[in-house]
C-alpha positions in Angstrom: -0.4 0.3 0.0 1.2 3.6 -0.4 0.1 5.9 2.3 1.1 8.6 4.5 -0.2 8.4 8.5 0.0 11.2 11.1 1.8 9.8 14.2 0.5 10.9 17.4 2.4 10.2 20.6 0.5 11.2 24.2 3.1 11.1 26.4 2.3 10.8 30.0 -1.8 11.3 30.8 -1.7 10.3 34.3 0.7 7.6 33.9 2.9 7.7 37.0 6.3 6.8 37.5 5.6 4.1 40.0 4.1 2.6 36.7 6.7 3.7 34.7 9.9 5.1 35.1 10.0 6.5 31.6 7.2 9.0 31.5 8.0 12.7 31.3 6.5 15.1 34.2 8.4 18.0 34.6 8.3 20.6 32.2 11.6 20.1 30.7 11.0 16.0 30.5 8.1 16.9 28.3 10.2 19.4 25.9 12.6 16.5 25.5 10.4 13.7 24.9 8.8 16.3 22.5 11.9 16.9 20.5 12.9 13.2 20.4 9.4 11.9 18.8 9.2 15.0 16.8 12.6 13.8 14.8 11.7 10.3 14.9 7.9 10.8 12.8 5.6 11.6 15.0 3.5 14.7 13.6 1.1 15.1 16.9 2.4 15.2 20.7 -0.4 15.4 23.1 0.7 16.1 27.3 -0.8 16.6 30.3 0.6 18.5 33.1 0.3 17.2 36.5 -2.7 19.3 37.7 -5.7 16.0 38.4 -8.8 15.6 35.9 -11.1 16.4 39.4 -10.0 19.4 40.5 -11.8 22.2 42.9 -12.3 24.8 40.6 -11.5 23.3 37.1 -8.6 25.4 36.7 -5.8 24.1 34.6 -3.2 26.4 34.4 -1.1 27.3 31.1 2.5 28.5 32.4 3.6 24.6 32.7 2.5 23.8 28.8 4.3 27.3 27.5 7.0 26.3 29.4 7.4 22.4 27.4 6.0 23.9 24.7 8.1 27.1 23.3 11.6 25.3 23.0 9.9 22.7 20.8 8.0 25.0 18.7 11.4 27.0 18.2 12.6 23.9 16.6 9.5 22.3 14.7 7.6 25.3 14.1 4.8 23.7 12.4 4.4 20.7 15.2 1.2 20.3 16.2 0.7 20.0 20.2 -2.5 20.4 22.0 -3.4 19.8 25.9 -6.0 18.3 28.4 -8.6 20.2 30.5 -10.2 19.2 33.4 -13.4 17.1 33.9 -16.6 19.0 34.6 -18.0 16.8 37.2 -18.7 19.5 39.4 -20.8 21.6 37.2 -17.4 23.7 36.9 -18.0 25.9 33.2 -16.7 24.9 30.3 -15.0 29.0 30.2 -13.0 27.9 33.0 -12.1 24.4 32.3 -11.1 25.2 28.6 -9.4 28.7 29.3 -5.8 27.5 29.4 -6.8 25.7 25.7 -8.3 28.9 24.2 -5.1 31.3 25.5 -2.6 28.3 23.8 -4.8 28.7 20.9 -4.8 32.3 21.0 -1.0 32.6 21.2 -0.7 30.2 17.8 0.9 27.8 19.8 0.8 24.2 18.7 -2.0 24.5 16.1 -4.7 22.3 18.0 -7.5 22.5 20.5 -9.3 19.7 22.6 -12.8 19.2 21.8 -14.5 16.5 24.1 -17.9 15.9 22.2 -20.1 14.0 25.5 -19.7 12.7 28.6 -18.7 9.3 29.9 -17.6 7.0 33.2 -14.0 6.3 32.1 -12.5 4.5 35.3 -13.6 0.8 35.6 -11.5 -1.7 35.1 -11.7 -5.3 34.1 -11.3 -6.6 37.8 -14.2 -4.7 38.9 -12.3 -2.1 40.5 -11.8 1.9 40.1 -9.0 3.7 40.6 -8.8 6.7 42.7 -7.4 9.1 40.3 -10.8 8.0 38.4 -12.9 9.1 40.9 -16.8 8.2 40.9 -18.0 11.3 38.8 -18.4 10.9 35.1 -16.2 13.1 32.6 -19.1 15.8 32.0 -19.7 17.9 28.6 -22.5 18.9 27.5 -24.0 19.7 24.2 -23.8 23.5 25.1 -20.3 22.6 25.9 -19.2 22.0 22.8 -21.0 23.7 20.9 -18.7 26.0 22.6 -15.4 24.2 22.6 -16.2 23.8 18.6 -16.8 27.5 18.1 -14.2 29.2 19.9 -12.0 26.9 18.0 -13.6 28.4 14.7 -13.0 31.6 15.9 -9.3 31.3 17.0 -8.5 29.4 13.2 -7.5 25.9 14.9 -7.9 22.5 14.1 -9.9 20.9 16.4 -8.7 17.1 17.8 -11.9 15.6 18.7 -12.1 12.7 21.3 -14.2 9.9 20.7 -14.8 7.9 23.7 -18.4 6.1 23.1 -20.5 6.1 20.0 -22.2 8.8 21.1 -19.6 11.6 20.8 -19.4 10.6 17.3 -23.0 10.9 16.0 -22.6 14.2 18.2 -19.7 15.4 16.3 -20.9 13.9 12.7 -24.4 16.3 13.4 -22.2 19.7 14.4 -20.4 18.7 11.4 -23.5 18.3 8.6 -24.4 21.6 9.7 -21.1 23.3 9.6 -20.3 23.8 13.1 -17.2 21.6 13.2 -14.2 23.5 12.5 -11.7 23.1 9.3 -8.4 21.0 10.5 -10.3 18.5 12.4 -9.1 15.2 13.5 -10.8 12.5 14.8 -9.8 10.5 17.5 -11.8 7.0 17.9 -10.5 5.9 21.0 -10.8 2.2 22.1 -10.3 0.5 25.3 -8.4 -2.6 26.7 -8.9 -2.7 30.5 -11.1 -0.1 30.5 -14.8 -0.6 30.2 -16.0 2.2 28.1 -16.7 2.3 24.7 -16.1 -0.3 22.4 -13.3 -2.8 22.6 -10.0 -3.2 20.0 -11.8 -5.4 17.8 -12.3 -5.1 13.3 -15.9 -5.4 14.2 -15.4 -2.2 16.9 -13.1 -0.2 14.1 -16.0 -1.4 11.1 -19.1 0.3 13.5 -17.1 3.4 13.9 -16.2 3.6 10.2 -19.9 2.9 9.0 -20.1 5.6 10.8 -17.2 8.2 10.1 -16.5 7.3 5.9 -19.5 9.7 4.9 -18.2 13.1 6.9 -14.6 13.0 4.6 -13.0 13.7 8.3 -9.4 12.5 9.1 -9.3 9.7 11.7 -6.8 7.8 14.2 -7.0 4.7 16.4 -5.9 4.5 20.2 -5.9 2.1 22.6 -6.7 3.2 26.0 -5.0 1.1 29.0 -3.8 -1.1 26.4 -1.4 -1.7 23.3 -2.7 -0.4 19.6 0.1 -1.9 18.2 0.2 -5.5 19.6 -3.7 -5.5 19.0 -4.0 -5.3 16.1 -5.8 -2.6 15.6 -2.9 -0.1 14.9 -2.3 -2.4 11.2 -6.3 -2.7 10.5 -6.4 1.3 10.8 -3.6 1.9 8.5 -5.1 -0.6 6.1 -8.1 1.2 5.6 -6.8 4.9 5.5 -6.9 6.0 9.6 -4.0 7.6 11.1 -2.2 6.3 14.9 -1.5 7.3 18.5 0.9 5.8 20.3 2.4 6.8 24.0 2.7 6.3 27.7 -0.8 7.7 28.4 -2.4 4.8 26.7 -0.1 1.9 27.1 -0.7 -0.7 29.7 1.0 -4.0 28.7 3.5 -5.9 30.5 6.6 -4.4 30.0 7.8 -0.5 30.6 8.6 1.0 27.6 9.3 4.2 26.6 7.6 6.9 24.1 10.4 6.6 21.5 10.1 2.5 21.4 6.5 2.8 21.5 6.6 5.2 18.5 8.9 2.7 17.0 6.9 -0.4 17.2 4.5 2.2 15.1 7.3 3.0 12.4 8.0 -0.5 11.9 4.9 -1.2 11.4 4.1 1.7 8.7 7.4 -0.3 7.6 5.8 -3.2 6.8 2.6 -2.1 5.2 4.5 0.4 2.8 2.8 3.5 4.6 5.2 6.8 5.5 4.8 8.6 8.5 3.9 12.4 7.7 6.1 15.4 9.2 4.4 18.0 10.6 4.3 20.2 7.6 2.2 17.0 5.7 0.2 16.1 8.7 -1.3 20.0 8.3 -2.1 19.2 5.0 -3.5 16.5 5.3 -5.9 18.0 7.9 -6.1 21.0 6.1 -4.3 23.5 8.4 -1.9 26.4 7.6 1.4 25.0 6.9 3.0 28.5 8.3 2.3 27.9 12.2 2.5 31.7 12.6 -1.1 31.7 10.7 -2.5 28.9 12.4 
């Protein structure tokens, strides 16, 4: 096959050093690993800071992102970067939870925002336990929250990275897309779950169910397995052969080893080589998504 694949590395998420000593937590560590994976074939980098998802006021600081990202953008001005956001289960306004995302986009840093178009319970594991970090509340975004995130993304001339945790998230996105309310530059992230008990498992039938919904839209899409291994599961190869893109990284990985982000990216690169696909550099990724290749105007 002959295709170009956008590779994303989700550097950390809520993964602790107790789980994997290679995970970057401090801004300088995030910078170092972002530069490493961008130099090896990644086009998108996603990271969290050390604020918990469930906070008292919903505020996530913008400063750690600025500290981590500025050296990356100095070296790779077209790199696509995006942050996380706080959960809304305590009725915290989306404007507060999303303020750091908006500020980064206002400064033209990273080219992407984050849009999570729905609500979901994400913490339950297959052994019946729910880690304390997950909290008992749902991760909550209303239709009004979703409309706000899409509208502000459009006004800021950024592209939305759209998280699909459940099929309903995708149907909401596609309805808004049909009505012209999803801005250009979007990429749909299909999140499958292995040990985590949400959404759909990483199976061929589950992928095809999503693609049946998605394909008429023409939106670019990628796959990830949260709490698993997207390459080892076989889902990555299925996705690439169907025209999709890939997300790997220590935010998602839950396997028997303790790999580095570089090693997870190299697994994906070996897969691309085996099937005859090519990793997109950041400029090419921007072209695929329909984002300006001049990052200063993104």
